[in-house]
C-alpha positions in Angstrom: 43.0 78.0 147.2 45.4 79.1 144.3 44.8 79.3 140.9 47.2 76.3 140.1 45.5 74.3 143.0 42.2 74.5 141.4 43.6 73.5 137.8 45.2 70.4 139.3 41.4 68.8 139.3 40.5 70.1 136.4 43.5 68.2 134.6 43.0 65.0 136.3 39.5 65.2 135.4 40.6 65.9 131.8 43.0 63.1 131.5 40.5 60.4 133.3 37.7 61.7 130.4 40.5 61.1 127.7 41.5 57.8 129.1 37.8 56.9 129.1 37.2 58.3 125.4 40.0 56.5 124.6 39.0 53.0 126.2 35.3 53.4 124.9 36.9 53.9 121.2 39.1 50.6 121.7 36.1 48.5 122.9 34.3 49.9 120.2 36.6 48.7 117.5 36.8 45.4 119.0 33.1 44.9 119.0 33.2 46.5 115.1 35.6 43.4 114.3 33.9 41.1 115.9 30.7 42.0 114.3 32.2 42.3 110.7 34.4 39.2 111.0 30.8 36.8 111.7 29.2 38.5 109.5 30.7 38.3 106.3 32.2 34.9 107.5 28.9 33.7 107.1 28.5 35.6 103.8 31.7 34.2 102.9 30.9 30.4 103.6 27.6 30.7 101.7 28.8 31.8 98.7 31.9 29.6 98.8 34.4 32.0 98.5 37.3 31.5 100.8 39.8 33.8 102.6 43.0 35.2 100.4 46.0 34.1 102.2 47.5 37.2 103.7 51.5 37.3 104.2 50.8 40.3 106.9 53.3 42.9 105.5 51.9 43.4 101.7 48.9 46.5 101.5 45.9 45.9 99.4 44.6 48.7 97.5 40.7 49.6 96.8 39.5 52.1 94.1 36.3 53.8 94.4 35.8 55.5 90.6 32.7 57.9 90.4 32.5 58.5 87.0 32.1 61.9 85.5 32.8 63.6 88.8 34.9 66.8 88.3 37.3 68.3 91.1 35.4 71.7 91.1 31.9 69.4 91.4 33.4 67.5 94.1 34.8 70.2 96.2 31.6 71.9 95.4 29.4 68.7 97.4 31.8 68.7 100.1 31.7 72.4 101.1 28.0 72.1 100.7 27.5 69.2 102.8 26.5 66.8 100.2 29.4 64.6 101.1 29.8 64.8 104.5 32.0 61.7 105.3 34.3 62.5 102.4 34.3 66.1 103.9 35.2 64.9 107.5 38.0 62.4 106.5 39.5 65.7 104.9 39.0 67.7 107.9 40.7 65.3 110.3 43.9 64.6 107.5 42.7 61.4 107.1 42.4 61.7 103.5 44.0 64.0 100.8 42.3 65.8 97.9 44.4 66.4 94.4 43.4 67.1 91.4 44.5 65.0 88.6 44.4 65.0 84.5 42.8 62.6 82.7 43.9 63.9 79.3 42.4 63.5 75.6 40.0 62.2 74.8 38.6 62.8 78.2 36.1 59.8 78.0 35.7 56.5 80.7 37.4 54.3 78.2 40.1 56.4 78.0 41.0 57.0 81.1 40.1 53.8 82.7 42.6 51.9 80.3 45.4 54.0 81.5 44.9 53.3 85.3 44.1 49.8 84.6 47.1 48.9 82.3 49.0 52.1 82.0 48.2 52.6 78.3 45.5 54.1 76.3 46.8 54.2 73.0 44.3 53.7 70.3 41.2 55.2 72.3 40.5 58.2 70.3 36.7 58.8 71.2 33.8 56.8 73.0 32.3 56.2 69.4 34.3 56.4 66.1 34.7 54.5 62.6 37.9 52.8 61.8 38.7 53.3 58.2 41.6 50.3 58.5 39.1 47.9 59.7 35.4 48.9 58.6 34.7 48.9 62.5 32.3 51.0 64.2 33.9 51.2 67.6 30.6 52.2 70.7 32.9 51.4 73.6 29.9 50.7 76.0 29.6 47.4 73.7 30.9 44.3 75.5 32.6 43.0 72.2 34.5 46.3 71.6 35.4 46.9 75.4 37.1 43.2 74.4 38.2 44.4 71.7 40.3 47.5 73.0 41.0 45.5 76.2 43.3 43.3 73.9 45.0 46.1 72.1 46.2 48.0 75.1 46.9 44.6 77.6 49.5 43.2 75.3 51.8 46.3 75.8 51.2 46.1 79.9 49.9 44.0 82.6 47.1 45.0 84.3 46.8 46.4 88.1 44.3 44.1 89.0 46.2 40.5 89.0 45.0 38.2 91.7 42.1 40.9 92.4 39.1 42.1 91.6 36.9 44.1 89.0 33.4 45.2 89.4 30.9 47.4 87.1 33.9 48.3 85.1 34.7 48.7 81.4 38.0 46.7 81.4 39.1 43.6 84.3 42.3 45.0 84.4 43.5 41.2 84.5 41.7 40.9 88.0 41.2 36.7 88.7 37.3 38.1 89.4 35.6 40.5 87.1 31.6 40.9 87.4 29.4 42.8 85.5 32.7 43.9 83.6 31.8 44.8 79.8 35.4 43.4 78.6 34.5 40.4 80.2 31.0 39.7 79.3 31.7 37.1 76.5 31.7 33.5 75.3 35.5 33.1 76.6 34.4 34.0 80.3 31.1 33.1 80.1 31.4 30.8 83.2 32.8 33.8 85.0 30.6 35.9 84.3 27.7 34.0 85.3 28.7 34.2 89.0 27.8 37.9 89.1 24.0 36.4 89.0 25.5 34.3 92.4 26.7 37.5 93.9 23.2 39.3 93.5 21.4 36.3 94.8 23.7 36.1 97.7 22.7 39.7 98.1 19.0 39.2 98.1 18.9 36.0 100.5 19.3 38.4 103.1 15.2 39.5 103.8 16.4 43.0 105.4 18.4 43.7 102.7 15.6 42.7 99.7 13.0 45.1 101.1 15.8 47.8 101.5 16.6 47.4 97.9 12.8 47.2 97.0 12.1 50.6 99.1 15.0 52.3 97.8 14.2 51.1 94.0 10.3 52.4 94.6 11.8 55.5 96.2 14.0 56.6 93.2 11.1 56.0 90.6 9.2 58.1 92.8 11.8 60.7 92.7 12.7 60.4 89.2 8.9 61.6 88.5 9.0 64.1 91.1 12.1 66.1 89.6 10.7 65.4 86.2 7.6 67.8 87.0 9.6 70.0 89.7 12.1 70.8 86.4 9.1 71.2 84.0 7.0 73.7 86.4 10.7 75.3 87.4 11.5 75.9 83.5 14.9 74.7 84.2 14.7 71.6 81.9 12.1 69.9 79.4 12.3 66.4 80.2 10.1 64.0 78.2 8.4 61.5 80.4 10.2 58.3 78.7 9.6 55.0 80.5 13.2 53.6 80.0 15.2 55.8 82.2 13.4 56.0 85.4 14.0 52.5 85.1 17.7 52.8 84.1 18.2 55.3 86.6 16.9 52.7 89.5 19.2 50.0 88.0 22.3 52.2 88.0 21.6 54.3 91.1 20.2 52.0 93.4 20.7 48.3 92.2 24.3 48.2 90.7 24.8 51.0 93.7 24.2 48.7 96.7 25.4 45.2 94.8 28.6 46.7 93.8 29.1 48.1 97.9 28.2 44.5 98.9 30.8 43.0 96.8 33.4 45.4 98.0 33.1 44.6 101.3 33.0 41.1 101.1 36.7 41.1 99.0 37.9 43.3 101.9 36.8 40.8 104.5 38.6 37.9 102.1 41.6 40.0 102.3 41.7 40.0 98.2 44.6 42.5 97.2 43.3 44.8 94.8 39.8 45.8 94.1 38.2 48.4 91.7 34.7 49.2 91.0 33.1 52.2 89.2 30.0 54.0 90.8 27.9 55.0 87.3 24.8 56.6 89.1 26.3 60.4 89.3 27.5 60.6 85.8 24.0 59.2 84.5 21.9 61.9 86.3 24.3 64.5 85.9 24.2 63.8 82.2 20.3 64.0 82.1 19.6 66.8 84.6 22.6 69.1 84.8 25.8 68.9 87.2 24.3 70.5 89.9 20.8 69.6 89.9 19.2 68.2 92.7 19.0 64.8 91.8 22.8 64.7 90.8 23.4 66.2 94.6 21.1 63.5 95.9 23.5 60.5 94.0 26.3 62.3 95.0 24.9 62.3 98.9 24.3 58.2 98.9 27.6 57.7 97.2 29.3 58.9 100.2 27.5 56.9 102.5 28.5 53.6 100.4 32.1 55.1 100.6 31.5 55.5 104.5 30.9 52.1 104.6 33.6 50.4 102.6 36.2 53.2 104.5 34.9 51.6 107.8 35.4 48.3 107.6 38.8 48.8 105.8 39.8 50.5 108.9 38.7 47.3 110.8 41.8 45.7 109.7 40.2 42.1 109.6 42.8 40.7 107.2 45.1 43.1 105.6 45.7 47.2 105.3 44.0 48.9 102.5 44.8 51.8 100.8 41.5 53.8 99.9 41.4 56.0 97.0 38.6 57.4 95.3 38.7 58.9 92.1 37.1 60.2 89.3 37.8 59.4 85.2 36.8 62.7 84.0 34.5 65.7 84.7 31.7 67.2 82.9 30.7 70.5 80.9 27.3 72.1 81.5 25.6 72.4 78.0 22.2 72.6 76.3 21.0 70.8 73.6 21.2 72.8 70.2 17.3 72.1 69.7 16.5 73.4 73.2 18.7 76.6 73.1 17.4 77.6 69.6 
C-alpha cells in the first residue's frame, strides 16, 4: 500500500472527528440556550421584570469595569494565569487587549463621568474644597455624586438610556439604577429600593444562599490569614481592624455575586445597555498591595464572573451584545510615610 493510500483513511477519520466535534458543540450550545432560557425566564417572572422588546438588528453592549486595574497589572495577571478565561479569549482572538489613558485626574469619578456622559469637566479630584460654593466635595457620598452628575449630564446625555446601571458612581441616564451612588437620593427612593428586591430574589435560591454564606466565611477567614502571614513575613504591618474584613466580604463577595446575577438577568431580558463596576480589586490592592496574594485572588474571582457573563452573552438568547472589560484607572505602589520613616 502506498503512502497516499494510507493517508486517505486518516483524512476520512480526521474529517469524521471534526464533524462529530462540530455536532457536539452545536448540541451543547442548544442545550445551554435551553437551560439558560428556562432558568432566567423563571427568575425574571418572579421579579416581575419582563423581557425588553428587541428588533433583531440593534446590538447591545455590556461594560464590566474593574476599578483600579492598570494595563501592566492586567497583563501580568493574564501571563501568570491568574485570569485564565481572559487569557484564553485573547489567545483565540475572541477579545483584543488595548491600552487607554484615563487622563487627569486619574480617579473613578472623573473617568466614569467621561465614559458615561462624555464629559468630566469640573471634577478635579476625588476630594476637594470649592471656594465658590463653600462645599467640601467627597465623591463617595451619594449627595456629592448626584451633584456632579447634574453638572455633567446637562452638557450631554448618558450612554445608558433604556439600560441598567449597577454599583456605579453615576447612572449614565439608565432606566434602572441599583446601588449607584448618584441614584441614592430622595428623588429616586422607590427605584433605589428595588435593589433590595434583587438581593432578596438572589437569596431565594437555597443553593445560592449557602454558596454566598460559605464564600463570605472563606473571605473573612482569608483576610485574617493574610494579615497574619503578612506580619510574619514582614511585608505589611496591617492592624487587625474589625471593620475592614467585613467591608472586604461585602465588596469582594456580596456585591460581586449580586451584580453578576443582575447582569445575567438583564442579558436574558435583552436590556440594550448594561454597565457595572467591580470594586473588589481596588479595595484589596489599596490595603495589601497591587501584586499581593489577596489582590491576585480577587482578579482570579473576577475572571470567573467575566466567564459567566460572556458565556450567557454568547448564547444569544435575545440580542447580540458587545462585551467591554475595562478599568477606570491604574495605581502606583507606595508606602505610608510613617511606615517608611
